[in-house]
DRENKOLNU-328354 format. One record per residue (C-alpha): x, y, z; residue in one letter. Coordinates in nm, 3 decimals, m for minus. Example, Ala and Ser with C-alpha at 12.3 -4.5 7.8 and 13.67 -1.06 7.14 Angstrom:
PT      east     north        up   aa
PT     1.230    m0.450     0.780    A
PT     1.367    m0.106     0.714    S
This chain:
PT      east     north        up   aa
PT     2.038    23.543     5.030    M
PT     2.291    23.365     5.252    T
PT     2.042    23.092     5.340    N
PT     1.971    23.022     4.972    R
PT     2.341    23.005     4.890    M
PT     2.397    22.758     5.174    T
PT     2.128    22.531     5.032    I
PT     2.274    22.551     4.683    I
PT     2.621    22.479     4.821    D
PT     2.475    22.171     4.990    G
PT     2.334    22.059     4.655    L
PT     2.665    22.103     4.478    H
PT     2.620    21.781     4.277    G
PT     2.293    21.902     4.127    L
PT     2.435    22.246     4.056    V
PT     2.729    22.084     3.878    E
PT     2.503    21.860     3.668    I
PT     2.281    22.152     3.565    F
PT     2.576    22.375     3.480    S
PT     2.727    22.104     3.258    R
PT     2.393    22.070     3.079    A
PT     2.382    22.450     3.028    V
PT     2.105    22.511     3.282    F
PT     2.091    22.762     3.567    A
PT     1.893    22.729     3.889    I
PT     1.635    23.006     3.894    E
PT     1.458    22.906     4.212    R
PT     1.523    22.653     4.486    L
PT     1.275    22.579     4.764    D
PT     1.303    22.339     5.054    C
PT     0.975    22.165     5.135    I
PT     0.927    22.017     5.479    G
PT     1.087    22.070     5.817    H
PT     1.349    21.848     5.977    S
PT     1.115    21.772     6.269    L
PT     0.848    21.647     6.026    E
PT     1.107    21.428     5.856    V
PT     1.206    21.293     6.198    C
PT     0.843    21.195     6.265    G
PT     0.818    21.031     5.922    L
PT     1.130    20.823     5.976    I
PT     1.014    20.722     6.325    T
PT     0.680    20.605     6.184    N
PT     0.855    20.406     5.911    L
PT     1.080    20.237     6.168    A
PT     0.785    20.148     6.391    L
PT     0.591    20.005     6.098    A
PT     0.888    19.796     5.982    R
PT     0.941    19.659     6.333    N
PT     0.571    19.573     6.357    A
PT     0.595    19.374     6.034    I
PT     0.898    19.191     6.171    T
PT     0.714    19.110     6.496    F
PT     0.422    18.967     6.298    L
PT     0.644    18.765     6.064    E
PT     0.837    18.609     6.355    K
PT     0.521    18.556     6.560    R
PT     0.680    18.744     6.846    S
PT     0.484    18.806     7.166    P
PT     0.549    19.175     7.102    L
PT     0.315    19.154     6.801    A
PT     0.029    19.235     7.036    I
PT     0.167    19.590     7.051    L
PT     0.076    19.637     6.683    V
PT    m0.274    19.743     6.790    V
PT    m0.115    20.051     6.952    L
PT     0.054    20.165     6.630    L
PT    m0.229    20.386     6.499    P
PT    m0.227    20.580     6.826    I
PT     0.153    20.607     6.819    A
PT     0.146    20.727     6.457    F
PT    m0.114    20.990     6.539    L
PT     0.077    21.120     6.842    L
PT     0.409    21.127     6.657    I
PT     0.255    21.312     6.361    N
PT     0.082    21.568     6.583    I
PT     0.398    21.628     6.784    F
PT     0.612    21.662     6.470    S
PT     0.380    21.911     6.303    V
PT     0.326    22.123     6.615    V
PT     0.698    22.124     6.695    A
PT     0.781    22.230     6.338    S
PT     0.530    22.516     6.363    W
PT     0.683    22.634     6.690    L
PT     1.038    22.607     6.563    N
PT     1.192    22.848     6.318    S
PT     1.235    22.758     5.953    A
PT     1.505    22.498     5.912    D
PT     1.646    22.374     5.583    N
PT     1.871    22.111     5.737    T
PT     1.678    21.802     5.628    M
PT     1.370    21.878     5.417    P
PT     1.173    21.593     5.265    F
PT     1.217    21.735     4.921    R
PT     1.362    22.018     4.716    Y
PT     1.173    22.201     4.445    S
PT     1.395    22.343     4.173    L
PT     1.312    22.565     3.878    I
PT     1.588    22.557     3.620    V
PT     1.617    22.756     3.301    V
PT     1.833    22.698     2.999    K
PT     2.130    22.933     2.998    S
PT     2.200    23.119     2.679    S
C-alpha cells in the first residue's frame, strides 16, 4: 500500500482536481518502466538530430542509414533491462486511473 500512496502523493495535482470535482481515485496503475521511457527518449533525440543533419546537409547525414539498427538495439536493451530490473514507478510513460463519483 505504501507504493500506491507514494504514486498518489506524486500526482497531488490530479488528486486535488478530482477531489474538488467530487471524485475519488479507485485505482491507479503505472504503465511502463523508467528504462523503457529512457529508450524512447533516446530514440526521439536521435531521430530529431537525424532530421537536423538532413536539413542542414551535414556530412553526418550519412549516419542516418544506421538509425534503424540503433533504434532496434536501444529498444531491445531497454526492454530486456526493464525485465531484469524490479518494478519501478519513477517515470512511467503513462498512468491509468479509475475514478468514481463520491457520494
